[in-house]
C-alpha positions in Angstrom: 14.2 -5.0 -7.7 16.4 -7.8 -6.1 13.7 -10.4 -6.6 14.0 -9.9 -10.4 17.8 -10.4 -10.5 18.3 -14.1 -10.6 15.5 -14.7 -13.2 16.9 -12.2 -15.6 20.8 -13.4 -15.1 20.0 -16.9 -15.7 17.5 -16.6 -18.2 19.6 -14.2 -20.6 22.6 -16.8 -19.9 20.5 -19.1 -22.2 18.8 -16.6 -24.3 20.4 -13.5 -25.0 18.6 -10.9 -26.9 20.7 -8.8 -32.4 23.1 -10.0 -38.7 27.1 -13.0 -43.2 24.9 -15.9 -44.0 22.1 -16.1 -42.0 18.8 -18.4 -41.4 15.7 -17.6 -39.8 15.1 -20.4 -37.7 11.9 -22.5 -37.8 11.3 -26.1 -36.9 10.3 -27.2 -40.5 13.9 -26.8 -41.5 14.5 -30.3 -40.3 11.8 -31.9 -41.5 13.5 -33.6 -44.7 16.0 -35.2 -42.7 15.6 -39.2 -42.5 14.3 -39.5 -38.8 15.4 -43.6 -39.2 18.8 -42.6 -38.3 17.7 -40.9 -34.8 18.2 -43.5 -32.0 15.7 -41.3 -29.9 12.6 -39.6 -30.8 13.7 -36.5 -29.9 15.7 -34.2 -32.3 16.9 -31.4 -30.1 18.1 -29.1 -33.2 14.1 -28.7 -33.7 13.9 -26.9 -30.6 16.9 -24.9 -30.7 20.6 -25.2 -30.0 21.1 -27.9 -27.2 24.2 -26.5 -25.8 22.5 -25.0 -22.7 21.3 -28.7 -21.6 24.7 -30.3 -22.2 25.6 -29.9 -18.4 22.6 -31.9 -17.4 24.0 -35.2 -17.9 23.0 -36.7 -14.7 26.6 -37.2 -12.8 27.2 -36.2 -9.5 28.9 -32.9 -10.4 26.1 -32.0 -13.3 25.4 -28.4 -13.6 22.3 -26.9 -11.4 19.3 -25.6 -13.2 16.8 -22.9 -12.5 13.1 -22.4 -13.9 14.3 -20.6 -17.1 16.8 -23.7 -17.8 14.5 -26.3 -16.8 11.7 -24.8 -19.3 14.4 -24.8 -22.0 15.1 -28.5 -21.0 11.5 -29.1 -21.4 11.1 -27.2 -24.6 13.8 -29.3 -26.0 11.7 -32.5 -25.2 8.3 -31.6 -26.3 9.3 -29.4 -29.7 12.1 -32.0 -30.5 9.5 -34.8 -30.7 9.3 -36.1 -34.1 5.8 -37.8 -33.5 2.7 -36.2 -31.7 4.1 -35.0 -28.4 2.7 -37.2 -25.3 4.0 -34.5 -22.8 1.5 -31.5 -21.6 2.2 -28.3 -23.8 4.7 -25.8 -22.4 2.0 -23.5 -22.1 0.1 -26.0 -19.6 3.4 -26.4 -17.4 3.7 -22.4 -17.5 0.4 -22.3 -15.7 1.9 -24.6 -12.8 3.7 -21.0 -11.9 2.1 -19.6 -9.2 1.8 -15.6 -8.9 4.0 -15.3 -5.8 6.0 -17.4 -3.3 3.5 -17.5 -0.7 1.3 -20.2 -3.0 2.4 -23.8 -2.8 5.3 -24.4 -5.5 5.4 -27.4 -7.5 8.9 -29.1 -8.5 9.0 -31.0 -11.7 11.7 -32.8 -13.5 12.5 -34.3 -17.1 14.8 -37.4 -17.8 14.8 -37.9 -21.2 17.4 -39.3 -24.1 17.6 -36.8 -27.3 19.6 -36.6 -30.5 21.4 -33.6 -31.8 23.3 -32.8 -35.1 27.2 -33.4 -34.6 29.2 -30.2 -35.0 30.9 -31.9 -38.2 27.5 -33.0 -39.8 27.8 -30.3 -42.9 31.7 -30.8 -43.2 31.7 -34.4 -43.3 28.8 -34.2 -45.9 26.2 -35.9 -43.7 23.8 -33.3 -44.0 23.6 -30.5 -46.4 21.6 -26.9 -46.6 19.3 -26.1 -49.7 17.3 -23.1 -49.5 17.5 -22.7 -45.9 16.5 -26.3 -45.4 18.5 -29.2 -44.3 18.7 -32.6 -46.1 20.4 -35.9 -45.6 23.9 -35.5 -47.4 25.8 -37.5 -49.8 28.0 -39.4 -47.6 26.6 -42.1 -45.5 26.7 -42.3 -42.0 24.9 -41.0 -38.7 24.9 -37.2 -38.3 23.5 -37.5 -35.2 25.0 -37.8 -31.5 23.1 -38.9 -28.5 22.8 -37.7 -25.1 21.1 -37.6 -22.0 19.2 -34.8 -19.8 17.9 -34.9 -16.4 17.1 -31.9 -14.5 14.9 -30.4 -11.9 13.3 -27.2 -10.9 10.7 -25.6 -8.7 8.3 -23.9 -10.8 8.8 -20.4 -9.4 11.5 -18.1 -10.9 12.0 -15.4 -7.9 13.3 -15.6 -4.8 11.5 -17.9 -1.8 10.7 -17.2 1.6 12.2 -19.0 4.7 9.6 -20.8 5.1 8.1 -22.4 2.0 5.6 -25.3 0.9 6.9 -27.3 -1.9 4.7 -30.0 -3.7 6.1 -33.0 -5.9 5.3 -32.8 -9.4 5.9 -35.0 -12.2 9.0 -36.2 -14.0 8.7 -36.0 -17.9 10.6 -37.8 -20.5 11.2 -40.8 -22.6 13.3 -42.9 -19.6 10.8 -42.5 -16.8 10.3 -46.2 -17.5 13.8 -46.8 -16.1 13.5 -45.1 -12.8 12.9 -47.4 -9.7 13.0 -44.8 -7.0 13.3 -41.1 -6.5 14.6 -39.0 -3.5 15.2 -35.3 -3.3 17.4 -33.1 -0.9 16.1 -29.7 -0.1 19.6 -28.5 1.2 17.9 -27.8 4.5 19.9 -29.9 6.7 17.5 -32.8 6.6 18.8 -35.2 4.0 17.1 -37.1 1.2 13.3 -37.4 1.4 11.1 -39.6 -0.9 10.2 -37.6 -4.0 6.5 -38.5 -4.8 3.6 -37.0 -6.9 1.5 -34.7 -4.8 3.8 -35.3 -1.8 3.7 -31.9 0.1 7.2 -30.4 1.6 6.9 -28.0 4.0 10.6 -26.5 4.2 12.3 -24.2 6.5 15.6 -22.4 5.7 17.5 -21.0 8.7 18.9 -18.1 6.6 18.8 -16.2 3.8 21.1 -17.4 1.0 21.8 -19.6 -2.2 20.6 -23.3 -1.8 20.8 -26.3 -4.2 17.9 -28.8 -4.5 19.3 -32.2 -5.7 17.1 -35.0 -7.4 18.4 -38.4 -7.0 17.1 -41.3 -9.3 17.8 -44.7 -8.3 17.6 -46.8 -11.8 16.4 -50.6 -12.2 19.9 -51.5 -13.2 21.0 -50.0 -9.9 23.1 -47.2 -11.0 22.1 -43.7 -10.1 21.6 -40.0 -12.0 21.6 -36.7 -10.4 19.7 -33.4 -11.2 20.2 -30.3 -9.5 18.4 -26.8 -9.3 19.5 -23.4 -7.6 17.3 -21.5 -5.9 17.4 -18.3 -3.6 16.1 -17.9 -0.5 15.2 -14.1 1.2 13.7 -13.6 4.6 11.9 -10.5 3.0 9.5 -11.9 0.7 7.6 -9.0 -1.5 4.0 -9.7 -1.3 2.0 -7.9 -4.0 -0.6 -5.8 -2.5 -4.1 -6.7 -2.6 -7.1 -5.0 -5.0 -8.0 -2.7 -4.2 -4.9 -1.3 -2.5 -5.1 -1.2 1.1 -3.0 0.5 3.8 0.0 2.7 4.0 3.4 1.4 5.6 6.1 3.2 7.1 9.5 1.3 6.0 12.8 3.3 4.8 16.1 1.9 4.1 17.3 2.8 7.5 14.4 1.8 9.5 15.4 0.4 12.8 18.7 1.9 12.8 20.0 3.3 16.4 20.1 6.2 16.4 16.6 6.8 14.5 17.1 8.5 11.4 13.4 9.1 10.8 11.2 10.1 14.1 8.1 9.2 14.7 5.5 11.4 13.2 3.7 13.6 15.7 0.3 12.7 14.0 -1.4 11.4 10.7 -4.5 11.7 9.0 -5.9 10.0 6.3 -7.9 11.4 3.7 -10.9 9.3 2.1 -12.3 10.0 -1.5 -15.1 8.5 -3.5 -13.2 6.2 -6.0 -10.5 3.5 -6.3 -7.2 4.3 -5.0 -8.0 8.2 -4.3 -7.1 8.2 -0.5 -3.9 9.7 1.0 -2.2 9.9 4.1 -0.8 12.8 5.6 2.0 12.5 8.2 3.1 15.5 10.5 6.3 16.4 12.1 6.2 19.2 14.4 8.7 21.9 14.5 10.2 23.5 17.2 9.7 26.7 19.5 12.3 29.6 19.2 13.4 28.0 22.8 14.3 24.6 21.2 11.7 22.7 22.5 9.1 20.5 20.4 5.8 22.2 19.2 2.6 20.5 20.1 0.3 21.5 17.3 0.7 22.5 13.6 0.8 26.1 13.1 3.5 26.4 10.4 3.5 23.7 7.7 5.5 23.1 4.9 3.8 20.5 2.6 5.9 17.9 0.5 4.0 15.8 -1.9 4.7 12.4 -2.9 5.6 12.1 -7.1 5.6 9.0 -9.3 5.4 5.7 -7.3 3.8 3.1 -9.7 4.4 -0.3 -8.4 2.3 -1.1 -5.4 4.8 -3.3 -3.7 5.4 -2.6 0.1 9.3 -2.6 -0.9 9.1 -0.4 -3.7 6.1 1.7 -2.8 7.6 4.8 -1.3 6.4 5.6 2.4 6.1 9.2 3.7 9.0 8.3 5.8 11.1 7.2 2.9 10.3 10.7 1.4 11.4 12.3 4.9 14.3 10.1 4.6 15.6 11.3 1.2 14.5 14.8 1.6 16.6 15.2 4.9 19.9 13.3 3.7 22.9 14.8 5.7 25.9 13.6 7.2 24.6 11.9 10.4 23.2 9.2 8.4 25.0 5.9 8.5 27.5 5.0 5.7 25.2 2.1 4.5 21.4 1.4 5.2 21.3 -1.7 2.9 22.5 -3.2 -0.2 20.0 -1.8 -2.5 20.2 1.7 -1.0 23.7 2.6 0.3 24.2 6.0 1.6 26.5 8.4 -0.1 29.6 8.5 2.4 31.1 11.6 0.6 28.3 13.9 1.8 29.4 16.9 4.1 25.7 18.7 4.7 25.4 18.4 8.3 22.1 19.4 8.6 19.2 18.2 6.0 16.6 20.5 4.7 13.6 19.0 7.0 16.0 19.3 9.9 16.8 22.9 9.0 13.0 23.8 9.0 11.9 22.0 12.0 14.6 23.8 13.8 13.2 27.0 12.3 9.8 26.3 13.7 8.3 24.9 10.6 6.2 21.8 10.7 6.6 19.1 7.9 3.7 17.5 6.6 4.2 14.7 3.8 1.5 13.4 1.5 1.7 9.9 0.7 -0.9 8.9 -2.1 -2.2 5.5 -1.9 -1.1 4.8 -5.4 1.4 7.2 -7.2 0.6 5.8 -10.3 -2.9 6.7 -10.0 -4.4 9.5 -12.5 -2.4 12.7 -12.2 -5.8 14.8 -12.1 -7.3 12.2 -9.3 -4.2 12.4 -6.9 -4.5 16.3 -7.6 -8.0 16.2 -6.1 -7.0 14.4 -3.3 -4.2 16.8 -2.5 -6.8 19.6 -2.6 -8.6 17.6 0.0 -5.2 17.4 2.2 -4.6 21.0 1.4 -8.2 21.9 2.9 -7.6 19.8 6.0 -4.3 21.4 6.9 -6.1 25.1 6.6 -8.8 23.9 8.8 -6.4 22.8 11.2 -4.5 26.2 10.9 -7.7 27.9 11.8 -8.4 25.8 14.7 -4.8 26.5 16.0 -5.5 30.1 15.7 -2.4 30.3 13.2 -2.5 33.2 10.7 0.5 31.4 8.8 0.2 30.3 5.0 1.3 27.1 3.5 4.5 26.3 1.7 3.8 23.2 -0.9 6.7 21.7 -2.4 6.4 18.9 -5.0 9.4 17.2 -6.2 9.2 15.4 -9.9 5.6 14.4 -10.7 4.5 15.8 -7.1 5.4 19.2 -8.7 2.8 18.7 -11.2 0.2 17.5 -8.9 0.7 20.4 -6.6 0.4 22.7 -9.4 -2.9 21.3 -10.8 -4.3 21.3 -7.1 -3.2 24.8 -6.5 -4.2 26.1 -9.5 -7.9 24.8 -9.1 -8.3 26.1 -5.6 -9.9 29.5 -5.2 -8.7 29.7 -1.6 -5.4 27.5 -1.1 -4.0 29.8 1.5 -0.3 28.9 0.1 2.3 31.6 0.2 5.1 29.7 -1.8 4.7 26.9 -4.3 8.1 25.2 -5.2 8.5 22.8 -8.2 11.5 20.5 -7.6 12.4 19.1 -11.3 8.7 19.2 -12.3 7.1 17.6 -15.7 5.3 20.7 -16.7 5.4 19.5 -20.3 5.9 15.9 -19.3 8.8 13.5 -18.9 11.3 11.4 -21.2 12.1 7.8 -20.9 14.0 6.6 -24.0 11.7 4.9 -26.8 14.1 2.4 -27.3 13.8 1.4 -23.7 10.2 1.8 -23.8 9.7 -0.4 -26.7 12.2 -3.2 -25.5 10.3 -3.2 -22.1 7.1 -3.0 -23.3 6.4 -5.2 -26.3 9.5 -6.3 -27.6 9.8 -9.2 -25.1 6.4 -10.1 -25.9 7.0 -10.2 -29.6 9.9 -12.4 -29.2 8.0 -15.0 -27.4 5.1 -14.9 -29.7 7.5 -15.2 -32.9 10.0 -17.6 -31.5 7.8 -20.4 -30.4 11.0 -22.5 -30.3 12.5 -20.8 -27.1 9.1 -19.7 -25.7 9.8 -22.2 -22.7 12.6 -19.7 -21.5 9.5 -17.6 -20.8 11.0 -14.2 -21.9 8.4 -12.2 -20.5 10.0 -12.9 -17.3 12.9 -11.0 -18.5 11.9 -8.1 -16.3 8.1 -6.6 -17.4 5.9 -9.0 -16.3 7.6 -9.4 -12.8 6.8 -5.8 -12.1 3.3 -6.1 -13.3 0.5 -5.5 -10.9 -3.1 -5.4 -10.5 -5.1 -2.8 -9.2 -9.1 -1.8 -9.3 -9.5 1.2 -11.4 -13.5 2.0 -12.1 -14.5 -1.2 -10.5 -12.2 -3.4 -12.7 -9.5 -5.5 -11.5 -6.8 -4.0 -14.2 -3.0 -5.2 -14.8 -0.5 -2.5 -15.2 3.3 -2.1 -15.5 5.2 0.9 -14.6 5.1 2.2 -18.0 1.2 1.5 -18.4 0.0 2.8 -15.1 -2.2 6.1 -15.8 0.5 8.6 -14.4 2.9 7.3 -16.8 0.8 7.5 -19.8 -0.2 11.1 -18.9 3.2 12.1 -17.8 5.3 10.6 -20.6 5.8 13.3 -23.4 6.0 10.0 -25.8 4.6 6.8 -25.2 5.4 3.4 -27.1 1.5 2.6 -27.1 1.2 5.5 -29.1 4.1 5.4 -31.5 3.9 3.0 -34.6 6.7 2.0 -36.6 7.9 4.6 -38.8 5.7 7.8 -37.7 7.2 10.3 -35.1 7.2 9.7 -31.7 3.8 10.3 -30.0 2.3 11.0 -26.5 -0.9 9.1 -25.5 -4.4 10.8 -25.9 -4.4 10.7 -22.1 -1.1 12.9 -21.9 -2.6 15.2 -24.7 -5.7 16.0 -22.8 -4.2 16.5 -19.5 -1.6 19.1 -20.8 -4.0 20.7 -22.9 -6.2 21.4 -20.1 -3.7 22.5 -17.8 -1.9 25.1 -20.4 -1.0 28.5 -18.8 -2.7 27.3 -15.5 -0.6 28.1 -12.3 -1.5 29.0 -9.0 -2.8 32.5 -8.1 -2.0 34.7 -5.3 1.3 33.1 -4.3 4.8 32.9 -5.2 5.6 30.1 -7.7 9.2 28.9 -8.1 11.0 26.2 -10.4 14.2 24.5 -9.2 15.7 22.4 -12.1 18.5 19.6 -12.0 19.8 20.4 -15.2 22.7 22.5 -16.5 21.7 26.2 -17.2 24.5 26.8 -19.7 22.5 24.3 -22.1 25.1 21.7 -22.1 24.2 18.1 -23.0 24.6 15.3 -20.7 28.2 14.8 -20.3 27.8 10.6 -20.7 26.4 11.2 -24.4 29.7 13.3 -25.3 31.3 10.3 -27.2 28.1 9.0 -29.0 26.8 10.2 -32.3 23.2 10.5 -32.8 21.8 7.8 -35.1 24.4 5.1 -33.6 24.3 2.8 -30.8 24.8 4.3 -27.5 23.8 1.1 -25.2 26.4 -1.5 -26.6 24.7 -4.5 -25.2 26.0 -7.7 -26.6 26.3 -11.3 -24.9 28.3 -14.3 -26.3 26.6 -16.9 -25.0 25.1 -20.3 -26.4 22.3 -18.0 -28.0 24.0 -14.6 -28.7 22.2 -11.3 -28.1 22.8 -7.9 -29.7 20.7 -5.1 -28.8 21.1 -1.3 -30.0 19.6 1.7 -28.8 19.9 4.9 -31.1 18.6 8.5 -30.7 17.1 9.7 -34.0 19.0 12.0 -35.9 17.7 15.7 -36.2 17.3 15.5 -39.9 13.7 14.1 -39.9 14.4 11.2 -42.0 13.0 7.9 -41.0 15.5 6.0 -39.0 15.7 3.1 -36.8 15.8 3.7 -32.7 15.8 0.2 -31.5 17.6 -2.8 -33.1 17.6 -6.6 -31.5 19.0 -9.6 -33.0 18.8 -12.9 -31.2 20.6 -15.8 -32.9 23.4 -18.8 -32.6 26.0 -19.9 -34.7 24.7 -23.3 -35.9 27.0 -25.8 -38.0 29.2 -22.7 -39.3 26.1 -20.7 -40.0 24.3 -18.0 -38.5 20.8 -19.1 -37.2 18.6 -16.0 -36.6 15.6 -16.8 -34.1 14.8 -13.0 -34.0 15.9 -9.9 -35.8 14.0 -6.5 -35.7 14.6 -2.8 -36.2 12.2 -0.4 -34.9 11.9 3.0 -36.9 10.5 6.5 -36.2 11.4 10.0 -37.3 12.1 13.3 -35.8 9.4 16.1 -36.3 8.8 19.7 -35.1 7.1 18.2 -32.0 9.0 14.8 -31.7 12.5 14.4 -31.2 15.1 12.5 -29.1 15.9 13.9 -25.7 18.5 11.7 -24.7 21.1 14.1 -24.7 19.2 17.3 -23.8 20.3 19.3 -20.6 18.2 18.5 -17.6 17.6 16.4 -14.7 18.8 12.9 -15.5 18.1 9.4 -15.1 20.0 6.1 -15.9 17.2 3.8 -16.9 19.3 1.7 -18.9 20.6 0.3 -15.6 17.1 -0.2 -14.2 16.8 -2.9 -16.5 20.5 -4.2 -17.6 21.9 -3.7 -14.1 19.9 -6.9 -13.3 21.7 -8.7 -15.9 25.3 -7.4 -14.1 25.7 -4.9 -16.8 26.5 -1.2 -16.2 25.7 1.2 -18.5 26.6 4.6 -17.2 24.2 6.7 -19.9 22.7 9.1 -18.0 19.9 10.1 -20.1 17.8 13.3 -19.9 14.7 12.5 -18.0 13.3 15.7 -17.2 14.4 18.5 -19.7 15.1 22.1 -18.8 12.2 23.0 -21.1 9.5 20.9 -19.0 11.0 22.0 -15.5 10.6 25.6 -16.5 7.9 25.2 -18.8 9.7 27.3 -21.2 7.9 28.8 -24.4 8.9 27.8 -27.8 11.6 29.7 -29.1 13.7 29.7 -25.6 17.1 28.3 -25.4 18.4 26.0 -23.0 21.1 28.4 -21.9 19.1 29.5 -19.0 21.8 31.9 -17.7 21.6 34.0 -21.1 18.1 33.9 -21.3 17.1 35.1 -17.9 20.0 37.0 -17.4 21.5 35.3 -14.4 25.2 37.0 -13.3 28.1 35.1 -12.6 28.2 33.3 -9.5 24.2 32.9 -8.7 22.2 30.0 -9.7 18.6 31.7 -9.4 16.8 34.7 -10.5 13.3 36.6 -10.4 11.8 35.9 -13.8 11.5 39.2 -15.5 10.4 37.5 -18.5 6.9 36.0 -17.8 6.9 35.3 -21.6 9.4 32.8 -21.6 8.7 31.2 -18.4 5.3 31.4 -16.2 7.3 30.9 -13.1 8.2 34.0 -10.6 11.7 32.6 -9.7 14.1 30.0 -11.4 17.1 27.7 -10.0 19.3 26.2 -12.3 22.5 24.0 -11.7 25.9 24.4 -13.5 25.8 20.6 -14.4 23.3 18.2 -15.5 22.3 16.2 -11.8 20.4 13.2 -11.3 16.7 13.5 -11.0 16.0 12.9 -7.1 15.3 15.0 -4.1 18.5 14.3 -2.1 21.6 15.9 -1.0 25.1 14.8 -0.7 28.2 16.8 -1.6 30.0 17.7 -3.7 28.2 20.6 -5.2 30.0 20.0 -8.5 30.7 16.5 -9.7 29.3 13.8 -12.2 26.0 13.3 -13.4 25.1 10.7 -10.9 25.1 13.0 -8.1 21.6 13.4 -6.8 19.9 16.7 -7.5 19.3 18.5 -4.0 22.8 20.3 -3.1 23.7 22.4 0.0 23.1 25.6 -2.1 19.5 24.3 -3.2 19.0 23.5 0.4 19.9 27.3 1.3 17.7 28.3 -1.4 14.7 26.4 -0.3 15.0 27.6 3.0 15.7 31.2 2.0 12.6 31.1 -0.3 10.5 29.6 2.8 11.5 32.1 5.3 11.4 35.3 2.8 9.0 34.9 0.1 6.7 37.8 1.1 9.8 39.9 1.2 11.1 38.6 -2.0 7.6 39.2 -3.8 8.4 43.1 -4.0 11.9 43.5 -4.1 14.1 44.2 -7.1 16.6 41.6 -8.4 19.5 43.2 -6.9 17.7 43.3 -3.4 17.1 39.6 -3.9 20.5 38.9 -4.3 21.7 40.8 -1.4 18.8 39.5 1.0 20.0 36.2 -0.1 23.4 37.0 0.8 22.4 38.3 4.1 20.5 35.4 4.8 23.7 33.2 4.0 25.5 35.1 6.3 23.3 34.6 9.3 21.7 37.9 9.2 24.7 40.1 8.7 24.8 43.0 6.3 28.3 43.9 5.6 29.7 47.5 4.3 29.8 46.2 0.9 25.9 46.3 0.7 23.7 48.9 0.6 21.8 49.6 3.7 18.1 48.6 3.3 15.8 50.0 5.7 12.9 47.6 4.5 15.4 44.8 5.6 15.4 46.0 9.2 11.5 46.4 9.3 11.3 42.6 7.9 13.7 41.1 10.0 16.1 40.0 7.2 19.0 42.0 8.9 20.2 41.2 12.3 23.6 43.1 12.0 23.9 46.1 9.7 27.3 47.4 9.0 27.8 50.6 6.8 30.8 52.4 5.6 28.5 55.5 5.1 26.3 57.6 7.3 22.8 56.1 7.9 19.5 57.7 7.6 16.4 55.7 8.9 13.0 57.3 8.1 9.5 56.2 7.7 10.3 52.9 9.5 8.6 50.9 12.2 11.3 48.8 13.7 9.2 47.5 16.8 7.7 44.0 17.9 8.8 41.3 20.3 10.8 39.6 17.4 12.7 42.8 16.3 16.6 42.3 18.0 18.8 44.3 15.4 22.0 46.2 15.7 22.9 49.0 13.4 26.6 50.1 12.8 28.1 52.9 11.1 31.6 54.3 10.4 30.1 57.9 10.2 26.9 58.7 11.6 23.1 57.6 12.2 20.1 59.9 11.8 16.6 58.8 12.7 14.4 60.8 10.6 10.7 61.3 10.2 7.8 58.8 11.0 10.1 56.4 12.5 9.2 54.1 15.3 11.9 52.3 17.0 11.5 49.3 19.8 13.6 48.1 22.4 15.3 45.6 20.3 17.3 47.9 18.3 20.6 49.2 19.1 22.7 51.9 17.0 26.5 52.3 17.0 27.6 55.4 15.0 31.0 56.3 14.5 32.6 53.0 15.0 36.4 52.5 13.6 36.1 49.9 11.0 33.9 47.4 9.0 34.2 44.0 10.0 35.9 41.4 7.5 33.5 39.4 5.4 
C-alpha cells in the first residue's frame, strides 16, 4: 500500500472530500463579469479557487509540486481561459500518464499569468451576487489580482524506481514566448541539463528517498524563474502481474533474515486446471520423527488453505511462505521485519503453531492459489485436486493417516465446499478459522466511497477533474486478469470472490433501498446451504466475543450518527460522514460527502451528496456486531496520515458459526459453555452445523496470527496461545473426541494441556489409557482396569493409586505400562 500514500496525501491536501448559505459551483457563475478588466485571458476562479497554486510563483524558494497539484495548475490554465482554449484538454494530458513506472515518464510544465478575484471584491462593491451568479458591482475599479504560475511535474503519481527514464515534454501557458532557455536538475548529483521536448533522460538514483526536480527557465530579459516537483524513489518497484497471471513467489516480511524465520519447503507441486487463474501451488514442510530428526516423506499432513488474496501485485499477493510466517508467529521473530509489517514485540508464544505441529511429526502443506480473488467455487475445485494429490502421496508412502484441513477466513469457505463435494476426501478434521459461512461484512459507506463516489465526484465536478480524484486509491489498486478468455479490470471490491463473499455489495445496493448482495453471492450461498463435510469432525473457531458484546470501539457511537469524523480544513475542504443504519427500518443516510471552499465570504459547494438505505429483516449494518473485526477505515484513511481506530465487525459470530435464525450472539449461554472454558462440543445441531465451537472472551482482529496477551484490545490478532493449544489438541485427539462426552472432552483437554498427566481431581478413564491420552494417571481412589488393551510400541503409561489397582477381566497389558498402588499422596496440580 505504500506506493499509494504520496499521491493521496498530496491530492487530499488540495481537494479534500462534505453544508449557511451555499453556492453549487459551476464555471458559468462568472460569465456575466466584464472580461475587459482582466489583464490576462485566464480567470482562475472559473477553474476553482486559485489558492493551491499561489506557491508556484517562480522564485527560488517556490513550493514543490507533484502530479496532482500540477494537474490542478493545468486545469486552471485550461478551464480559466475566457476564449477557446488552445492547450490540449486535461483528458489528453491524463492519457500521457503510463500504467507503471517501468515505462518512460514524460515531464511537463506550465508557465502562465492569470487573474483571480480579490478577497475584498464583494465587500468593496466591485462584484455582487444575484441568484448564484456574479455580476460587476456598482463601484468602479478592477476586482482582479494578477499572479504568475510556473510548475513542473513528471506524469506519474506513485513511487518511481532507482533507475528511471524521463522524457522532456511540453511547457504550456501564455508566457512561453518569454523563455530563452530551459534547464532541469533531477537531484541525482549531475546538476542542470538542457530541458527540451523529446529529449530522453536516463536517471539513476543512488538510494531510495525523496528528491526534488527543479526546472530553471531563463527569460528573454535575462531574469530566471524556477519550478520544483517532489518525487519519491523506491528500490522496490511494484510491477503489476501480467495477464494471464503467471508464477508463484516466495516473499514474506522477514525474508532474508538471519536466522531464517521461514525455512525452505521440502518440496512443492503445482496443480493445474483448465481455465484462467485456476492453478495452485502446494508447498510442504516435513515434520520430525519421534527422535527429533527431519522426516523424508509426507506421511501425516495438516493442510492450510489460503483465503482472500485479491490484488495480484507481488508485494500484496500472499505467498505460502507468508502464510507460514503469520501462522507460526512466536517470540523468536525479530522485533521488526519492515516498516509495513512490524512484528509485535509483546509476544510470549515461544513455539508457533507450525513449529508445534512439525515437532509432533505433522507435515504442513500450504495451498497457495494462483489468484485469491478468483471465483470461490473455482478455487474449491482446485483445492479438491490438491486434496486428491496429497492423498495419493499418502498412499504411495504407505501411510494410513488422514488429512487435517484448516482454512482461515475465506479459506474456510473454500475448504468447506471442496470437502463437501468429495465422497472420499480422507479427512478426519476440518477446522474453520473465522470463516464466512454466511458471508463477510465491509461497511457500505466505505464500499460506496471507494467503489463509486470518487468517480461520481470526478464526473460531476469537472472543474477539479485535473486533480484526477480517481487516483485517490481505488484505481491505483485496480488490476487486470484474464477471465473466460477476456482481459478484465477488477478492484479488491469487484473481483469475483469479493462479490460472492460480501453479504451486501455496493454494486447491488441502490439509493434508498435496503443493503443487498450480488446475485453471485445469493447463487453461491443458496447452492451450499446445509452442505458440510461428511465423515470428519467439523470445528469452527471465531475471533468474536462469545458473550455477545459489541465492538468496543463503537461503544461511544450512536447508530445513525457519524462514526468516522473525517474533516480536512484545507483550501478545498472535505467532510466525510460514515453512519450505521438505525434499526428502525426507516430510510436513513449511511454516507455523506461535502467538498467545498470558502470563497469571498461564501460557502462554495463543489460536491455534496448523501447516500441512503434502510434496514430490513435481511439487511442491517454490522459495524458494531460481535465477531472478528477489521479496521477498514484505516486501510483507506491511514494512507492520508489519518488514524481511525474503529474496528468494525468483519466476520460476525453468526457467519463464523453459521448460526440459525433466532440464535443469539451469546454463544456461552446458547451452547452452555461453562465458566473458564472457551470451547464446547455442540449438542444443539439445529443452532449450528459444527461439531465443536471455539469462541473468544473479546472481539479480536480477524487474522491468523498469535501474539500475546490473551486478552486486550480490539487490535490484537485472533490466534492466541489458547487457540494454538486448542488447535493442536484437536489435531492430536479428534478421533478420541468424536465419541466422548462433553465432560470427558474437557478432562481430555486438561490432561493434554498438562502434558499427559491426569491428576487425582480428574476421574480415572480406561479409554484414555488405551488411546494414549494419558501418560501418567494419579488417583486418590481404588482403580480397576477391565476390558482394556494397553499394548503397543507407543504405549508408555504409569498408573498411580493411593489405595489399590485391580486388573480385571479381558485386559491385555504391554511392557510399557507400570502400576504403583498404595502411594502416600497425590501430586500438586
